[in-house]
C-alpha positions as a printed NumPy array, in Angstrom:
array([[-23.555, -54.415,  40.543],
       [-20.179, -55.477,  40.838],
       [-18.786, -56.14 ,  44.517],
       [-15.92 , -54.162,  45.813],
       [-12.729, -55.082,  47.826],
       [-11.056, -52.384,  49.631],
       [ -7.374, -52.704,  50.877],
       [ -5.852, -49.86 ,  52.881],
       [ -3.702, -48.69 ,  55.932],
       [ -5.311, -48.772,  58.931],
       [ -4.513, -45.181,  59.404],
       [ -7.42 , -44.471,  57.476],
       [ -9.676, -46.75 ,  59.92 ],
       [-12.089, -43.69 ,  60.326],
       [-12.489, -42.584,  56.646],
       [-12.898, -46.032,  55.892],
       [-15.791, -46.986,  58.179],
       [-17.616, -43.657,  56.875],
       [-16.968, -44.799,  53.1  ],
       [-18.165, -48.228,  53.679],
       [-21.264, -47.079,  55.453],
       [-21.988, -44.792,  52.077],
       [-21.31 , -47.614,  49.871],
       [-23.701, -50.27 ,  51.712],
       [-26.511, -47.621,  51.388],
       [-26.163, -47.395,  47.811],
       [-26.079, -51.192,  47.575],
       [-22.661, -51.856,  47.155],
       [-21.609, -55.495,  48.26 ],
       [-18.197, -54.509,  50.37 ],
       [-15.446, -56.568,  51.738],
       [-13.039, -54.365,  53.734],
       [-10.324, -55.218,  56.295],
       [-11.294, -55.631,  59.88 ],
       [-10.075, -52.887,  61.933],
       [-12.477, -52.883,  64.554],
       [ -9.759, -53.983,  67.626],
       [ -7.221, -51.606,  66.333],
       [ -6.722, -48.773,  68.938],
       [ -6.394, -45.021,  67.442],
       [ -2.869, -44.471,  69.703],
       [ -1.818, -47.851,  68.189],
       [ -2.961, -46.666,  64.576],
       [ -1.076, -43.384,  64.69 ],
       [  2.502, -44.375,  65.664],
       [  4.881, -44.952,  62.881],
       [  5.151, -48.213,  61.047],
       [  8.334, -49.508,  62.603],
       [  6.767, -48.965,  66.405],
       [  3.746, -51.   ,  65.031],
       [  5.846, -53.73 ,  63.762],
       [  7.656, -54.088,  67.178],
       [  4.745, -54.221,  69.123],
       [  3.634, -58.01 ,  69.982],
       [ -0.038, -57.498,  69.683],
       [  0.87 , -56.216,  66.007],
       [  2.971, -59.683,  65.343],
       [  0.23 , -61.734,  66.701],
       [ -2.917, -60.123,  65.192],
       [ -2.068, -58.534,  61.951],
       [ -1.001, -62.13 ,  59.875],
       [ -4.251, -63.659,  60.543],
       [ -5.792, -60.221,  59.502],
       [ -4.111, -59.823,  56.208],
       [ -4.767, -63.394,  55.414],
       [ -8.091, -63.471,  55.804],
       [ -8.34 , -60.131,  53.696],
       [ -6.502, -62.29 ,  51.235],
       [ -9.224, -64.573,  51.204],
       [-11.424, -61.512,  50.644],
       [ -9.856, -60.854,  47.641],
       [ -9.908, -64.171,  46.162],
       [-13.541, -64.299,  47.042],
       [-14.486, -60.764,  45.414],
       [-12.61 , -61.833,  42.181],
       [-14.232, -65.018,  42.293],
       [-17.779, -62.762,  42.095],
       [-16.118, -60.796,  38.939],
       [-15.597, -57.792,  41.524],
       [-13.067, -54.873,  42.024],
       [-10.092, -54.113,  44.065],
       [ -9.912, -50.3  ,  45.114],
       [ -6.737, -49.173,  46.981],
       [ -8.041, -46.494,  49.531],
       [ -5.066, -43.925,  49.928],
       [ -6.929, -40.648,  50.563],
       [ -5.441, -37.615,  52.31 ],
       [ -6.805, -37.037,  55.491],
       [ -6.642, -33.773,  57.546],
       [ -3.261, -33.215,  58.844],
       [ -1.405, -35.172,  56.173],
       [ -1.575, -32.988,  53.263],
       [  2.212, -33.529,  52.734],
       [  1.632, -37.139,  51.758],
       [  1.016, -36.316,  48.157],
       [  0.488, -40.189,  47.698],
       [ -1.823, -40.897,  50.735],
       [ -0.27 , -43.673,  52.447],
       [  0.264, -47.558,  51.075],
       [  1.818, -49.974,  53.676],
       [  3.582, -52.899,  53.441],
       [  0.47 , -55.271,  54.206],
       [ -1.596, -53.061,  51.436],
       [  1.274, -53.492,  48.845],
       [  1.22 , -56.998,  49.91 ],
       [ -2.809, -57.651,  49.046],
       [ -2.149, -55.485,  45.872],
       [  0.219, -58.122,  44.683],
       [ -2.156, -60.777,  45.453],
       [ -4.823, -58.919,  43.383],
       [ -2.547, -58.594,  40.646],
       [ -1.702, -62.228,  40.519],
       [ -5.339, -62.818,  40.352],
       [ -5.851, -60.662,  37.729],
       [ -8.29 , -58.783,  39.503],
       [ -9.125, -55.019,  38.258],
       [ -7.502, -52.47 ,  40.679],
       [ -8.406, -48.95 ,  41.06 ],
       [ -6.52 , -46.486,  43.492],
       [ -7.934, -43.263,  44.821],
       [ -4.533, -41.852,  44.359],
       [ -1.339, -42.804,  42.303],
       [  1.741, -44.466,  44.709],
       [  5.279, -43.282,  44.341],
       [  6.132, -47.038,  43.833],
       [  6.981, -47.366,  40.133],
       [  5.743, -51.106,  40.481],
       [  2.492, -50.467,  42.109],
       [  1.997, -48.021,  39.145],
       [  2.969, -50.784,  36.702],
       [ -0.005, -52.789,  37.591],
       [ -2.651, -49.867,  38.005],
       [ -1.467, -48.719,  34.933],
       [ -1.012, -45.087,  35.532],
       [ -1.301, -44.152,  31.878],
       [ -4.822, -45.455,  31.961],
       [ -6.112, -42.143,  33.93 ],
       [ -9.432, -44.094,  34.523],
       [ -8.035, -46.4  ,  36.906],
       [ -6.704, -43.694,  39.285],
       [ -9.476, -40.97 ,  40.798],
       [ -7.242, -38.244,  41.363],
       [ -5.449, -38.496,  37.583],
       [ -9.427, -38.757,  36.21 ],
       [-10.26 , -35.895,  38.555],
       [ -6.917, -33.84 ,  39.886],
       [ -9.34 , -31.182,  41.666],
       [-11.565, -33.548,  43.354],
       [-11.55 , -34.645,  46.921],
       [-11.243, -38.536,  47.265],
       [-13.278, -38.179,  50.88 ],
       [-16.319, -36.324,  48.593],
       [-18.048, -39.654,  48.528],
       [-21.071, -38.244,  46.706],
       [-18.626, -37.138,  43.616],
       [-16.357, -39.864,  43.868],
       [-19.408, -42.305,  43.627],
       [-21.322, -40.397,  40.721],
       [-18.458, -39.842,  38.555],
       [-15.91 , -42.782,  39.045],
       [-16.935, -45.585,  41.225],
       [-20.306, -46.101,  39.89 ],
       [-18.845, -46.781,  36.552],
       [-16.516, -49.28 ,  37.726],
       [-19.049, -51.368,  39.662],
       [-21.818, -50.993,  37.487],
       [-20.665, -51.913,  34.335],
       [-20.258, -55.441,  33.274],
       [-16.7  , -55.384,  31.597],
       [-13.684, -52.927,  32.836],
       [-13.837, -49.594,  31.513],
       [-10.343, -50.145,  29.523],
       [-11.624, -53.089,  27.847],
       [-14.411, -52.061,  25.651],
       [-16.523, -54.451,  23.688],
       [-16.685, -54.167,  19.521],
       [-19.069, -52.332,  18.103],
       [-22.26 , -54.029,  17.493],
       [-23.308, -54.21 ,  13.471],
       [-26.472, -52.968,  12.815],
       [-28.992, -55.433,  12.037]])
């Protein structure tokens, strides 16, 4: 099974923790951001407020660089990069979930490495959808399954993610048909 690197905002710390536990029980090797020391009250602040914080400026660049290393490691192992941008309770107005500036940088890094990118939800910025190939509905969970809940990890696994991690080639590139012998 292919390994998975997950990129996401610290806003999804709790959901990410639950998702990683679910995936590890399925036997997936998961590399995820290190949000262990991010406090809930800090996570809830607007991005502008977080960026002004001394503790944010001191910690985050190192954490982002560490995650770039995770992306490169997983790429070297033939893995996949998942942009984890679900909607959570109380955030229903955010049609696209949330992808912050650090995660956008990680998307750019994975793109430069030519790593397969998949999203839970599309993003409003056109450059991100250009690298995610929005026309390829299979790459974006909510495009492939518009009525499904991305936080229903059982459905997500069985109907979408398992195919990405279990297949030796990406679904958008099919091997040529074999001639009968």
